[in-house]
C-alpha positions as CSV (number, residue, x, y, z in Angstrom):
1,M,0.0,0.0,0.0
2,N,1.3,3.4,-0.9
3,T,1.0,5.7,2.2
4,R,2.8,8.6,0.6
5,I,0.5,11.7,0.4
6,E,1.1,13.8,-2.7
7,H,1.3,17.5,-1.9
8,I,-0.7,19.5,-4.4
9,H,0.9,22.8,-5.2
10,K,-1.3,25.9,-5.7
11,L,-0.2,29.4,-6.6
12,G,-1.7,32.7,-5.6
13,V,-0.7,35.9,-7.4
14,D,-1.4,39.6,-6.6
15,I,-2.5,41.8,-9.5
16,G,-1.5,45.4,-9.0
17,R,2.3,46.1,-9.5
18,V,2.7,42.3,-10.1
19,I,0.6,41.6,-13.2
20,I,-0.5,45.1,-14.1
21,S,2.7,47.1,-14.7
22,P,3.5,49.8,-12.2
23,V,4.2,53.3,-13.5
24,K,7.8,54.1,-14.4
25,D,9.1,54.5,-10.9
26,G,8.3,50.8,-10.2
27,K,6.7,51.7,-6.9
28,S,3.3,53.2,-7.6
29,D,0.3,52.2,-9.6
30,T,-1.6,55.5,-9.5
31,A,-1.9,55.7,-13.2
32,F,-4.2,52.6,-13.1
33,L,-5.9,53.6,-9.9
34,S,-6.5,57.3,-10.3
35,G,-7.1,57.5,-14.0
36,G,-10.2,56.7,-15.9
37,I,-11.2,53.5,-17.6
38,E,-9.4,54.3,-20.8
39,Q,-6.2,55.1,-19.0
40,A,-6.5,51.9,-16.9
41,L,-6.9,49.8,-20.0
42,R,-3.8,51.3,-21.6
43,T,-1.7,50.3,-18.6
44,P,0.4,47.4,-19.9
45,P,1.0,44.1,-18.2
46,A,4.3,43.9,-16.2
47,E,7.1,42.8,-18.5
48,G,7.0,39.0,-18.8
49,A,3.9,38.6,-16.7
50,I,1.7,36.9,-19.4
51,E,4.3,34.5,-20.7
52,N,5.7,33.5,-17.4
53,L,2.2,33.0,-15.8
54,A,1.3,30.8,-18.8
55,R,4.4,28.6,-17.9
56,L,3.4,28.6,-14.2
57,V,-0.2,27.5,-15.1
58,D,1.4,24.5,-16.9
59,L,3.7,23.8,-13.9
60,F,0.8,24.1,-11.4
61,E,-1.6,22.2,-13.7
62,G,-4.0,25.1,-13.8
63,R,-4.0,25.6,-10.0
64,V,-3.3,29.3,-10.1
65,W,-5.5,32.0,-8.6
66,L,-5.4,35.8,-8.7
67,V,-5.9,37.3,-5.2
68,S,-6.2,41.1,-5.1
69,K,-7.1,43.8,-2.5
70,A,-9.4,46.2,-4.3
71,G,-12.4,48.4,-3.7
72,K,-15.4,48.1,-5.9
73,N,-14.3,50.7,-8.5
74,T,-10.8,49.1,-8.8
75,Q,-12.4,45.6,-9.0
76,H,-14.4,46.8,-11.9
77,K,-11.4,48.4,-13.6
78,T,-9.4,45.2,-13.0
79,R,-12.0,43.0,-14.5
80,L,-12.1,45.3,-17.6
81,W,-8.3,45.3,-17.8
82,L,-8.1,41.5,-17.6
83,A,-10.7,41.2,-20.4
84,H,-9.1,43.9,-22.5
85,H,-5.7,42.2,-22.4
86,Q,-7.3,38.8,-22.9
87,F,-5.5,37.8,-19.8
88,F,-7.3,34.5,-19.0
89,E,-7.1,33.3,-22.6
90,R,-3.4,34.2,-22.9
91,T,-2.3,32.7,-19.5
92,G,-4.6,29.7,-19.3
93,I,-5.7,30.8,-15.8
94,P,-9.4,29.9,-15.4
95,G,-11.6,33.1,-15.3
96,H,-13.3,31.9,-12.1
97,H,-9.9,31.8,-10.4
98,L,-10.2,35.5,-9.4
99,R,-10.6,36.6,-5.8
100,F,-10.9,40.1,-4.4
101,C,-10.9,41.4,-0.8
102,F,-11.2,44.9,0.7
103,K,-8.3,44.8,3.1
104,R,-4.8,43.4,2.6
105,H,-4.9,41.0,5.6
106,E,-8.0,39.4,4.1
107,K,-5.8,37.7,1.5
108,A,-4.8,35.3,4.3
109,G,-8.4,34.0,4.3
110,H,-8.3,33.3,0.6
111,C,-4.9,31.6,1.0
112,A,-6.2,29.3,3.6
113,D,-9.5,28.7,1.8
114,L,-7.8,27.7,-1.4
115,G,-4.9,25.9,0.3
116,L,-2.3,28.0,-1.6
117,T,1.3,26.8,-1.2
118,H,2.9,29.6,-3.1
119,F,2.1,33.3,-3.2
120,V,3.6,36.3,-5.2
121,D,2.9,39.8,-3.9
122,D,4.7,43.1,-4.0
123,R,3.9,44.0,-0.4
124,L,5.8,42.6,2.6
125,D,2.9,43.5,4.8
126,V,0.6,41.2,2.9
127,L,3.2,38.4,3.0
128,R,3.4,38.7,6.8
129,H,-0.2,37.7,7.0
130,L,0.5,34.7,4.8
131,H,3.6,33.6,6.7
132,G,2.8,30.2,8.2
133,L,-0.1,29.6,5.7
134,A,1.8,29.3,2.4
135,P,5.3,27.8,2.7
136,H,6.6,29.6,-0.4
137,L,6.3,33.4,-0.4
138,Y,7.7,35.7,-3.0
139,L,8.2,39.4,-2.6
140,F,7.9,40.8,-6.1
141,G,9.5,43.9,-7.7
142,E,11.7,46.7,-6.4
143,Q,11.6,47.1,-2.7
144,L,13.1,49.6,-0.3
145,K,16.8,48.8,0.3
146,S,16.4,49.9,3.9
147,Q,14.0,47.0,4.6
148,P,15.7,43.7,3.7
149,A,13.3,40.8,3.2
150,P,13.0,38.4,6.1
151,D,14.4,34.9,5.6
152,W,11.0,33.3,5.1
153,V,10.3,35.2,1.9
154,E,12.2,35.1,-1.4
155,S,12.7,38.4,-3.2
156,T,12.2,38.4,-7.0
157,L,12.8,41.5,-9.0
158,N,10.8,40.5,-12.1
159,W,8.9,37.7,-13.7
160,R,12.0,35.9,-15.0
161,E,13.3,35.7,-11.4
162,A,9.9,34.7,-10.1
163,L,9.5,31.9,-12.6
164,S,12.9,30.6,-11.7
165,A,12.4,30.7,-8.0
166,I,9.0,29.2,-8.1
167,S,10.1,26.4,-10.5
168,K,13.0,25.5,-8.1
169,S,10.6,25.1,-5.2
170,L,8.7,22.5,-7.2
171,D,11.7,20.2,-7.7
């Protein structure tokens, strides 16, 4: 009898400043948030996001979810942005794998509910809430040099680094 239990890997990914490209300073996404619908739709995906997420969907056998903190207006803009960029079709992420919450700490509830094992976010304060829930946490993008990442999180500057780090964790 085989008593080995297979661990099913599941990935959660934030949207703003991770999938939707930040403005040129790499730190703010106010062009998407404060502008109108037209401006929001013109905001490009982060470099490599679409291609590398498609690879991750294959690696995770479709078990990839988007988990984002957003108010009702930003949720609406985000849904329009995802449709405009044919995000679900291009990445292979199922359209119903989209979760929103109103406060950052509420991402922990989604993480627990979905049984996520990996999570990519651009905010350390979010990842602190996920520490102990998901064993593989990735701090995405440029961060303040004065705040080094704790040892329980892996820093990834871009999608190339994120794909590499996440892939290694699956070996």
